[in-house]
N, C-alpha and C positions, 0 to 999 in steps of 0.2 A: 550126931543126934542132939547133943547139948545145944547146938546152934538154933534148934527149933523152939527154944523157950521164947515166949512172947510172940508167937505166931499171930499175925493179924487176921481179921476176918477176910473171907474171900472177896468181899465187895471192894476191898482196898487194893486188889490186884488188877492192874490194867495191862493185860498181856499185849494188847495191840500197840502199846507205847514202848515196848521193850522187845527187841528182836530175839534175845536169848530165851525169854519167857514164852513168846509165841512159838518159837522153834521147838522147845521141849514139849509143849502141849500138843503141837502137831505130831511130833514123833511118837509120843505116848499113845495118842488116839489112833494113829496109823497102825502102831504095833498091836493095840487091843483089837482092832478090826482084823488084821492079818492073822493073829494068833487064834482068834475065834473061828475064822474061816478054815484055818489049817486043822484045828482040832475037830471041827465038824466033818472034815473030809478024812479024818484019821491020819493026817500027815504030821505025825508027832515030831519028826526031825525038823521040818520046816518051822513048826511052832517054837521048838527049842532054840533054833538059830535066830529067829526074829527076836525072841526074848533076850538072848545073850547080847545081840547087837545093841538093843535099846538099853539094857541094864548097864553093860560094861562100857560100850563105846559112847553112847549118848549121855546117859545119866552120870556115870562115875567119871569118865575121862573128861567130859566137857561141862555139863551143867553144874555139877557139884563144885568144880573149881571156880566157875564163874560166880556162882552164888556166894561162895566164901569171900571172894573179893568184894562183892557188892554189900554183903552183910557187914564186913569189916569197915566198909566206908559209911555205914550208918543206915543202909536201906533195910526195910522190914519185909517188903513184898516177896523177895525171894524165899523167905521162910515158908510162906503159904504155898508157893509153887513146889518147893521141895517136899513138904508134907503131903501134898496131893499126888505128886509124882511117885513118891515112895509107897503111898497107899495103893495106887493103881498097879504098880509093879509087883507088890507083895500079893495082891489078889491074883494076878496073872501067873505068878511063879508058884503059888501054893500047891497046885496039883502035882508039880514035878519035884519040889523040895519042901514038903509040908512042915517038917519039924523046925528048921531054922527060920522059915518065914513066920511061923506062929510065934516064935520067941521074939522076933523083931517087931511083929505086930503089937505084942503086949507093951513093948517099950515105946513104940510110937503112940499108942493110946494113952500111956501115962503122961506123955508130953503134950500131945495135941489131940484130945478125944473128939473135938469138933474140927472138921477140916473139909477142904474141897468145895467145888461149886455147890451153892445151897447151904453151906455151913452145916452139913449133916453130922449127926453123932455116929461115929464108927461103931460097928458091931463089936461086942466084947471079945469074941473069938473069931479068928480068921476063917476057921473051918465052917462057920455059919455065915460068913460074909457073902454078899451078892457078887456075882460075876460082873466085871466092869463093862459097861456098854460104851462103844466108841461114839464120840461126838463128832459127826462128819463135818460140822461147821468149823472145827478147829484144825482140820487137816488141810494145810495150805502148801501147795507145791512151791509157790513163789517165795514164801518165807523160808522154806527149807533150802532152796537154791541160794538165797542171799546168805544164809548162815554158813552154808558149805563153802562159799567164797571166803568168808572170814576164817573158817577153819583152815582152809588151804593156805591162806596168807600167814596166819599165826604159826601153823606147823612149819611152813617154809622158813620163817624167821628163826624159829627154834633150831631147825636143821643147820642153818648158816652158823649159828652160835656153836653148836656141837661140832660141826665139820671143821671149823676154824679155831677150835679150842679157846673160845672167848669165855672167860670166867663169868659166873652168874652176876657178880657184883658190877661188872662193866656193862653200862647201858649202851644200847645201839642207837645210831642216828640213821633214820630211814626216810627215803623219798619214795612216795607211792605214785605210780602213773595210773590214773583212773579218771573216768569222767561219767557223767550222767548218774544213773541209779547206783552204780558201783561206788562212785565217789561219795554219794550221799550216805550210803550204808556205812562206809568206812568212817566218814566224818562223825556220824551219829554214834558210832561204837569205838571211837579212837581210844578212849580210856581203857576199854577192854583189851584192845590190841597192845597198848602200852604196858598194861600190867601183866598180861599173860606171856608176852614175848620179851619183856625187859627192855622196852624202848623208851629212850629219854627224849629224843627229838623226832617228831613225825610230821612230815610235810606232804600234802597232796598236791601234785603238780601234773596236769594232763600232758604237759610238754617236757616232763622230766627226762634227763639223759643219764646213762650210767657213766661214772668215771672209771678210769682204768684200774682203780683199786677197790671198786665196789662189787659186792656179791649180788647176784640177781636172784630174786624170788619170783616165781610165776604162780599165779592163782587164776587160771582161766585167762580172761582178757586183761586182767590186772597184773601189772609188774611192780615190783618193789626193789629198790636198790639200797643195800646196806653199805654204808659209806666206809671206805678206808679199812677194809678187813682182809682183802685177798691178794694173792699173786695173780696178775692179769693172765699169765700163761695157763695157770691151773684153772682159772675160771673159764677161759676160752675152751679148754678141753672138756670141762663139765657140760658147758652149753652145747658143744658139738655132739657130745654123746646123747644129750637129751633131744637134740634135733633129729638124730637118727631114730631114736625110740618113737618119737611122735610121728615121723614120716611112715614108719612101719605100722603104727597103730592106725593112722589115717587110711592107709592102703587097705588094711584088713576091714575096717568099718565100711569103707566105700564098697569093697567087694561084697560084703553082706547085704548092704542096702541096694546094690545093683542086681542082686539075685532075686528074681521074681518069686521063687519058692519061699525064701525067707520072709519076704514082705507079706505074702499071701497066707502063710501057715503060722507064723509067729503071732503071739498075742499083740494087740495094738499097743499096749503099754510098753512091751519089750521093744517093738520097732521104734516107738517114740523115744525111749531111753537111749537106743543106739544112735538115733539122729542127734540127740542132745550131746552124747559123748563125742560124736564126730565134730560137732560145732565147737565144743570146748577144746578138743585137741587142735583144731585148725587155728583157733584164737591163740592158744598157747604157742603154737609153732610160729605165728607171726611175731609174738613177743620175743621168743628165743632169737629169731633172725634179726630183729631190731637190736637186741642186746649184743649179739655177735658183731653186727655192723659198728655199733658204738665202741666196742673193744678194739676194732681195727683188725 
């Protein structure tokens, strides 16, 4: 909370220029929309689940950590996004956990009484505050997909560190195989990848190949090779196991999509999500097989 001192006016936030800002605003407004719809339909469990995912997974696990790195580097705009995000989440959570949210609301008001789009003065009491309306224009599927690719990449690099007992002080050397939009996204956010995954040397090479002592990280169609950290035999076993998991997942997804009853009866967004999941698994399987071939 103390990091919110000196929060700039909302006009100084240019979310379109920063993927993590655009992503959290998309996730916040998607959650506000979904929670409102769930509560209107008396689907309290679905509302609680959506709020938990946004508060814990999106805000605490990811955006808060990213904002701290950016604020420590001298950026001020993440403070405004943090204040707005916390404002929206407290409003959404208040019906379920009224007392603690009211307490935090008071602390937030003491630090940033004016916040969010329009630089509005926040209500003195959360119990009197307006319910947040979702801004449909900020809900962007493409933005969320791009950020999810970065999440998978950073998480995979962290897993390599943990799995191979690499101490936090030891920085990683990484070669990333990506091209087109994926390469552009990684290049624009390379400082984020470096700081959150403890990377010292990061090189993007569309034709990159894994060495025999490199660990492989898979993030959809993107591959990353962490150099000189693994036993080639152990890495081959890990990739072979993942190959089997993907083959099984692809078979199951294809079975669903080839079933006319599923395609006709399921909601269109569920069918679309299953198709996207299938495409992602197929792309990852290709990356796994390339890595296995490189290992010999």
